[in-house]
LUMTIVO-138642 format. One line per 2 residues: number of its first residue (from 0); their letters; for each residue y, z, x of C-alpha. Coordinates in steps of 0.02 Angstrom, whole numbers. Layout:
! residues N
NUM = a = Y,Z,X | ...
//
This chain:
! residues 366
0 = ml = 5003,7855,3295 | 5080,7838,3470
2 = ta = 5263,7870,3504 | 5375,7740,3586
4 = ne = 5365,7832,3753 | 5177,7843,3746
6 = qe = 5164,7658,3706 | 5278,7618,3854
8 = ma = 5170,7724,3970 | 5014,7641,3903
10 = se = 5092,7469,3933 | 5134,7515,4112
12 = ma = 4958,7579,4141 | 4891,7417,4068
14 = ne = 5000,7317,4188 | 4930,7416,4334
16 = mt = 4752,7390,4272 | 4785,7205,4249
18 = se = 4850,7194,4428 | 4698,7285,4494
20 = ma = 4580,7176,4393 | 4670,7020,4455
22 = se = 4651,7077,4635 | 4466,7108,4610
24 = ti = 4446,6942,4515 | 4333,7007,4377
26 = gy = 4274,6900,4232 | 4282,6908,4043
28 = ke = 4121,7009,4024 | 4179,7140,4148
30 = vi = 4346,7159,4054 | 4258,7183,3887
32 = at = 4138,7310,3965 | 4284,7404,4041
34 = le = 4372,7423,3871 | 4239,7543,3810
36 = nl = 4289,7667,3945 | 4475,7667,3903
38 = nv = 4564,7796,3797 | 4683,7759,3653
40 = ke = 4840,7745,3759 | 4756,7628,3881
42 = lv = 4688,7518,3741 | 4863,7504,3665
44 = gv = 4931,7452,3834 | 4796,7320,3853
46 = md = 4837,7252,3680 | 5022,7238,3722
48 = rt = 4986,7150,3886 | 4862,7032,3802
50 = wm = 4985,6986,3666 | 5119,6947,3795
52 = ll = 5000,6834,3892 | 4952,6745,3731
54 = kk = 5134,6706,3693 | 5157,6641,3869
56 = an = 5006,6528,3848 | 5079,6459,3686
58 = gk = 5243,6417,3773 | 5348,6540,3674
60 = gp = 5376,6660,3816 | 5395,6849,3802
62 = sk = 5507,6928,3671 | 5681,6962,3737
64 = kk = 5694,7122,3635 | 5535,7200,3704
66 = gt = 5557,7138,3883 | 5438,7043,3996
68 = gv = 5348,7195,4064 | 5390,7140,4242
70 = vp = 5509,7255,4337 | 5638,7165,4448
72 = pq = 5623,7208,4635 | 5795,7290,4641
74 = le = 5743,7410,4501 | 5566,7444,4556
76 = qn = 5605,7602,4657 | 5707,7682,4517
78 = he = 5575,7632,4390 | 5438,7715,4490
80 = wv = 5548,7869,4518 | 5574,7894,4329
82 = ky = 5387,7877,4299 | 5356,8006,4434
84 = vl = 5480,8129,4357 | 5405,8105,4182
86 = gd = 5231,8144,4245 | 5289,8293,4349
88 = ak = 5389,8368,4204 | 5243,8355,4083
90 = mn = 5129,8433,4210 | 5240,8568,4288
92 = gw = 5387,8586,4166 | 5573,8566,4206
94 = es = 5733,8659,4230 | 5893,8650,4127
96 = fe = 5988,8490,4164 | 6133,8384,4103
98 = mr = 6106,8225,4002 | 6254,8109,4027
100 = st = 6302,7959,3922 | 6459,7853,3914
102 = kv = 6541,7821,3746 | 6697,7720,3702
104 = dk = 6829,7793,3586 | 6857,7657,3453
106 = ss = 7036,7712,3418 | 7099,7719,3598
108 = ge = 6969,7612,3689 | 6950,7752,3817
110 = kn = 6781,7783,3896 | 6718,7961,3883
112 = me = 6574,8037,3977 | 6473,8143,3855
114 = vv = 6372,8281,3937 | 6233,8372,3843
116 = im = 6158,8528,3919 | 5968,8515,3900
118 = tg = 5875,8679,3906 | 5728,8714,4020
120 = sv = 5546,8704,3967 | 5425,8833,3898
122 = ek = 5238,8811,3881 | 5165,8814,3705
124 = dg = 4981,8782,3672 | 4962,8707,3845
126 = vh = 5108,8585,3821 | 5281,8598,3900
128 = vf = 5422,8584,3772 | 5609,8616,3767
130 = ed = 5649,8800,3743 | 5779,8778,3604
132 = tg = 5711,8630,3503 | 5523,8638,3537
134 = ke = 5520,8450,3571 | 5419,8366,3707
136 = ft = 5491,8284,3862 | 5524,8096,3835
138 = qk = 5559,7942,3941 | 5745,7958,3899
140 = da = 5746,8139,3956 | 5655,8087,4116
142 = ms = 5790,7960,4158 | 5928,8093,4147
144 = ya = 5825,8226,4235 | 5776,8103,4374
146 = kc = 5960,8066,4407 | 6000,8253,4419
148 = lk = 5858,8282,4541 | 5907,8131,4644
150 = dr = 6092,8180,4650 | 6051,8352,4718
152 = nd = 5913,8286,4831 | 5787,8403,4750
154 = ev = 5621,8438,4835 | 5535,8340,4698
156 = yq = 5637,8188,4747 | 5602,8218,4931
158 = af = 5415,8224,4895 | 5427,8060,4800
160 = mq = 5523,7975,4941 | 5391,8025,5069
162 = dy = 5265,7922,4974 | 5383,7777,4938
164 = sp = 5490,7666,5050 | 5663,7749,5042
166 = hl = 5804,7642,4985 | 5954,7758,4962
168 = vs = 6091,7708,4846 | 6265,7778,4871
170 = kk = 6320,7890,4732 | 6465,7826,4629
172 = ea = 6600,7951,4586 | 6625,7968,4401
174 = te = 6801,7929,4347 | 6772,7949,4163
176 = kv = 6825,8098,4060 | 6682,8224,4052
178 = vk = 6640,8310,3888 | 6506,8443,3901
180 = kt = 6391,8481,3755 | 6236,8585,3727
182 = se = 6077,8517,3652 | 6111,8622,3496
184 = el = 6280,8538,3475 | 6197,8368,3495
186 = er = 6073,8411,3357 | 6214,8474,3247
188 = ek = 6309,8311,3271 | 6154,8214,3221
190 = ee = 6141,8318,3062 | 6325,8290,3024
192 = kk = 6306,8102,3045 | 6156,8105,2931
194 = ae = 6253,8205,2800 | 6399,8083,2814
196 = ke = 6283,7936,2780 | 6216,8027,2627
198 = re = 6393,8057,2563 | 6437,7874,2587
200 = ke = 6279,7826,2495 | 6322,7942,2348
202 = ek = 6501,7875,2342 | 6440,7696,2333
204 = ka = 6318,7744,2196 | 6457,7833,2098
206 = ek = 6572,7682,2119 | 6438,7567,2049
208 = er = 6414,7684,1900 | 6602,7684,1867
210 = ek = 6611,7494,1874 | 6462,7484,1757
212 = ae = 6543,7605,1633 | 6709,7508,1638
214 = kk = 6621,7344,1603 | 6527,7422,1458
216 = ae = 6689,7494,1385 | 6775,7324,1403
218 = ke = 6634,7239,1309 | 6647,7369,1170
220 = re = 6835,7340,1156 | 6810,7151,1148
222 = ke = 6677,7174,1014 | 6791,7285,908
224 = ek = 6935,7162,926 | 6824,7018,868
226 = er = 6768,7120,717 | 6949,7160,671
228 = ek = 6995,6976,689 | 6852,6924,575
230 = ar = 6908,7054,446 | 7088,6986,450
232 = ek = 7025,6807,428 | 6917,6861,282
234 = ee = 7064,6948,197 | 7173,6793,221
236 = ke = 7039,6681,144 | 7019,6799,-4
238 = aa = 7207,6801,-31 | 7212,6610,-24
240 = kk = 7081,6600,-161 | 7189,6700,-286
242 = pq = 7282,6582,-407 | 7470,6570,-380
244 = kk = 7585,6588,-530 | 7643,6416,-590
246 = ll = 7767,6371,-728 | 7744,6219,-839
248 = vp = 7902,6113,-836 | 7932,5970,-959
250 = vk = 7935,5795,-886 | 8098,5703,-912
252 = rd = 8085,5558,-1038 | 8199,5452,-1145
254 = rs = 8239,5533,-1311 | 8351,5497,-1459
256 = as = 8514,5587,-1481 | 8514,5752,-1571
258 = pa = 8494,5719,-1757 | 8645,5753,-1865
260 = pv = 8621,5903,-1977 | 8569,5857,-2153
262 = pa = 8694,5927,-2278 | 8619,6043,-2406
264 = aa = 8613,5981,-2585 | 8759,6038,-2688
266 = pv = 8706,6166,-2817 | 8719,6117,-2998
268 = pa = 8861,6215,-3071 | 8820,6324,-3217
270 = ae = 8920,6328,-3372 | 9088,6390,-3326
272 = tp = 9125,6558,-3393 | 9297,6623,-3365
274 = qk = 9292,6775,-3253 | 9420,6886,-3183
276 = ki = 9453,6843,-3001 | 9442,6985,-2878
278 = vv = 9530,6952,-2715 | 9448,7034,-2565
280 = kk = 9544,7032,-2404 | 9436,6984,-2255
282 = pa = 9465,7074,-2089 | 9551,6970,-1961
284 = ap = 9426,6886,-1845 | 9439,6929,-1659
286 = vk = 9528,6799,-1558 | 9405,6707,-1449
288 = aa = 9444,6654,-1273 | 9482,6472,-1255
290 = rp = 9326,6373,-1207 | 9331,6241,-1071
292 = av = 9338,6063,-1133 | 9186,6020,-1025
294 = dp = 9026,6122,-1020 | 9028,6215,-852
296 = fv = 8837,6239,-851 | 8747,6152,-707
298 = ag = 8557,6163,-699 | 8546,6089,-524
300 = ee = 8447,5940,-469 | 8361,5829,-596
302 = gd = 8216,5917,-681 | 8274,6094,-630
304 = vk = 8295,6237,-754 | 8405,6391,-745
306 = rw = 8421,6558,-831 | 8564,6556,-955
308 = ew = 8641,6688,-1068 | 8709,6645,-1239
310 = nk = 8766,6764,-1374 | 8705,6913,-1270
312 = ke = 8530,6841,-1259 | 8441,6764,-1110
314 = yv = 8370,6590,-1116 | 8307,6457,-996
316 = rd = 8407,6294,-1001 | 8377,6127,-915
318 = ge = 8494,5986,-868 | 8473,5902,-1038
320 = ny = 8520,6061,-1130 | 8345,6100,-1196
322 = iw = 8329,6286,-1226 | 8183,6408,-1208
324 = ly = 8180,6595,-1227 | 8167,6691,-1062
326 = dt = 8015,6809,-1054 | 8089,6957,-959
328 = en = 7921,7051,-953 | 7826,6912,-865
330 = ed = 7980,6828,-791 | 7925,6664,-866
332 = ig = 7979,6531,-993 | 7951,6582,-1173
334 = af = 7955,6491,-1339 | 8054,6330,-1361
336 = qg = 8217,6355,-1460 | 8301,6185,-1474
338 = ry = 8444,6091,-1395 | 8614,6168,-1358
340 = ny = 8767,6078,-1427 | 8915,6131,-1321
342 = ek = 9048,6059,-1436 | 8983,6155,-1585
344 = dv = 8920,6301,-1479 | 8755,6304,-1573
346 = ie = 8570,6279,-1534 | 8514,6136,-1643
348 = ec = 8337,6109,-1698 | 8250,5961,-1618
350 = ed = 8081,5898,-1564 | 7995,6011,-1439
352 = pt = 7990,5921,-1269 | 7829,6012,-1222
354 = cd = 7745,5922,-1075 | 7590,5820,-1105
356 = et = 7436,5804,-993 | 7539,5719,-858
358 = cd = 7665,5858,-838 | 7688,5934,-664
360 = ei = 7671,6116,-616 | 7830,6175,-530
362 = dl = 7876,6349,-472 | 8051,6379,-547
364 = gl = 8084,6531,-438 | 8159,6627,-580
//
């Protein structure tokens, strides 16, 4: 495969051949017959020239990136001089020279002249190459070497000018800052730039891996949180299904007054037998505290019940004075006892006001 320089040389040779063919006015058959005698470089040049002419014929014109292949008159002498130097260097070798290039410092905007010292040539296997790198002489090298030869009016330049119409151009004095470098330093800088690109590539790759790992961890956290939320909802539903403790409360209804106690039947006296009376003195009863004239017990709103202690025993009493035992173990209402008579300070027997099927379930909060 041809290098870029070789393709350029082949294109130039093809241009010259095309000009010669045009001056001789040869036909299509002669052109085809001539192709068989061309080498690879020349054939590549012919192909480039043919493709350019085809684009012209189609109205598209030549590619701006590749150029038209036509050298402007003001550049023709310099163009021919570079070609001459390239051919001479490949044939006879070259001396050490300076390759100059202008670069702009991005931070300061200052133009710097970069100078690379190119080593002279040595011959290896019949080909002239650079002494330090072993690379061949290129079109770019020829441009720098041609300028050096021209600046010092070298004998090679003088020989070229004898065969070409001289058109001297005044030398411009360089005002830029000059930085000298060797070809080895230039190669080292290329390697450093290459290594820097590799580092940047690895950093970008590592950053992508970190972002990927963070996204994965975030998804795992969200998944765990959803599972915990589901478990909490399940526990709440299970707790809601458990039956709450309810107390049955009698429904208020109209009832008759407490029945008067039925007096017991008087016993039939036996035949009186005279007996000796024995007088037994009873101990004096403890003096009780005076009771309020009105019962101080208040059950609360209608239908409420309240814990109540009577004769050192705990009961549950409602607003109508119905009494139930208080179940301390289960904290619930126990067996029905009767109805409390405050005036007599007794619990009288009465009908049990146990609720029927219509009774409500109310939490007494005992």
